[in-house]
N, C-alpha and C positions, 0 to 999 in steps of 0.2 A: 482519376485525378493526376495531374502532372506535377512533377517536382519542380517547384519554382526556383530553387537555388541549388547550386552544385556543391555547396559547403559540406564538408565531411566532418561529422562528429564521431570520432572513433570510439568515444566512450559509450556509444550506443550500438556498436557493431555486434553481429551474431556471436562472435568469439567472446566478447565481454558479457553477453547475455548468459552464455554457458558458465563462465567464471562466476558471475553474480549468483546464478542459480546454485552452484556448488557451495559458495560462501554461505548463502542463506540456509540451505538445507543442512549443511554441516553444523552451522550455528544452532539450529533447532535440535539436532541430535546431541550436541554438546550440552545444551540446557537440560535435556531429558536425562543424560548420563550423570551430570555433576550435581544436580539439585533435586531436592525432594519435591514430590508432586504437590501442587497447590493450585488454587484458582488462578493466581497470578502467573505461575510457571506455565500452565496450559495456555493461558492467554498470550504469553510471549511466544511460545512455540507456534501457536496458531498464526500469529502475525508473520513470523518468519517463514512458515510453510506457504502461506498465501502469497507473500512477496516472491518466493522462489518459484511457485507455480506459474505466476504470470511471466517471469523471465523464460521459463521453459516453453510456455505457449508461444511467446514471441519468436523463440528460436525455430520452432516448427513452422511458423508462418514465413519467416525470412529464409528458410531453406527450401521453400516450395514443397513441403512434405504433403503426402497424400491425405494426412489428417489435419491439414492446416485450418480448415473451417471449424472442425471440432475443437482444435487447440485454441482457436480464437474465442469460441464460446466458453470453454473451460477457463481461459485466462480472465475473461470478464467476470465470470463467477467468482474467481479467486479475489480479484481486486474489489468486487462489490462488498465482500465481507470485511475488508480492511477498516473502513470508517467505524462500524459498530464495534469491532474488536479494539480499535484504538480508544474509543470512548469508554469501553468496558475496562480496559487496562488502566486508563487514567482514573476511572472511578475507584478501582481497587487501590491504586496508589494514594489517592486522596482520602479514602475511607468514606466517601459519600456516594454510595451506590443506590440509584433509584431502580430497583429490580424490575418494576413494571415497565418503565420507559426503556430500559436496556433490552428487555424481551421484545418490545415493540420494534426497536431498531433492527433486531435480528430477524423478526418476521418480515419486515419491509425488505431487508436484504435478501431473504429467501424468495420472496415474490419476484424481485428483480432477477435473481439467479435463474428462476424457472423461466422467465421471459427470455433471457439471453440463451438459455439452453434449447428451448423448444419452439420459440416463435420463428417461423420461416423468414420474416422480414426483419429480424433483430439486427442483422448486418446487411446493409445494402451492398457493401464492398469493403475490401481492406487492401492495403498496399504496404509493402516493405520497401522503404527508401534506401535500404542499405545501412541506415543509421538507427532508425526506429520504425515502429509500425503505426500506420495511420488507419484507424477504424472508422468507418462511416456507419453510424447507427440512426441517422435521421435527425433533423434539427430539433424537433419537438422532444424526442427522447433524450437527446443530448442536453437540452436545457433542464429537463426534469432530473436527469441523472446528475448533472452538475450541482443542482440545488441540494439533492440528497447527499452527494459525496462531500462537497466542501462545507455544507451545512453541519454535518456531523463532525468533520475535522475541526471546524470553528468552535463547536461546542466543547470539544475535548481541550482545545487550547484555552478557552475561557475558563473552564473548570480548573485547569492547572494554574493559570495566572491568579485566579481568585483564591485558590488554596495557598499559594505562596504569600499573598498579601495578608491573609488572615492568620496563618499558622506560623508563629515566630519560631517555635521549636517543634520538630516532628521528625521521627526516624526516616520518613520517606521524603523529606524535603529535597534532598539532593537528587533522589531518583526522579521526582517530579520535574525538577529543574533540567535534568538530562533528557527527559522525555520531551519537554518543550523544545529543547535544543535540537533533538532529533527531528522534530517536525520542521523546524526552521532549516535544517540542513538540506532537506529535499524540496521544500516549498519555495524558498528564496531563490535558489539557482534557476528553478523552472520559470519563475516570474521574470527574472533578469533575461533569461534566454528568449522568452516570449516577446520581450520588449525589443530586443535587437534582431530577432528573427521571427517576425509575426507569423510566418507560414507554419511555424511549429505548433500553433494553437490546435491544429488538427491531430496532433500526436501527443497531447498532454498526458493521457493515461500512460502511454509508453514511456515518456520522458520522466514523469513523476516516479514511476517504479524503477527507472534506471538510477536516479539519484537516491532512491529510498534505500539503497544498499548501505548508505550512511546511517539510516535509522536502524537497520539490522545490526550494524556494528555497535551502535549505542545500546541496543537492547541486550546484546550478549556480553559486551565488555564493561558496561557501566550499571545498567538497571538491574540485571540479574544478580551480580555480586552484591549490590546494595540492598536487595530486598528478599532474595531467596535463601533458603537454608541448605547448606551443603550436606550431601548424604554422609 
């Protein structure tokens, strides 16, 4: 695949990938160090670790590492678990957890993860443009994966909005509001970027996780202090 434009997006450079990885992993360690263990605490940590893992995977791909293809597979495994983790986190915040459905989403994520790790045809190719990584996983898989990915994110957003409309007073109201804002912080810029640079549609997973550092900061700076108990 040829790069159609020469525009440089320095916010997606390998150096920034490493910096983002450090921010997200340090944030996860901080949550573990400062707050008592709980389902919500572990959920926040898992989100941060998965975000960081994808950044590290991108770095290995963009530096032509000998483990690039393995890193690409592991990176996709990491982001595959983000939507169910996000939905689970929102469910904990709103107090409306459908355990059976949440387990189903994680089973589905696990099946996709096995596919990305083991299927020889999982990646037909990949390319580091110097700004972000383009993964080619096939048009049919891309369509199904997009339905899975954005479908679960959409469910999480709907759950949060519904909660805010119904619950006039609740201790987690501000946390839910911040979690919704965190979603907007990385979804809206990607949508705008895709409008002005349509060629970036092939790199949406990479760009989403690049902007998702804002969600990581929201998790550690806002949601954790509002909802978790300090040790």
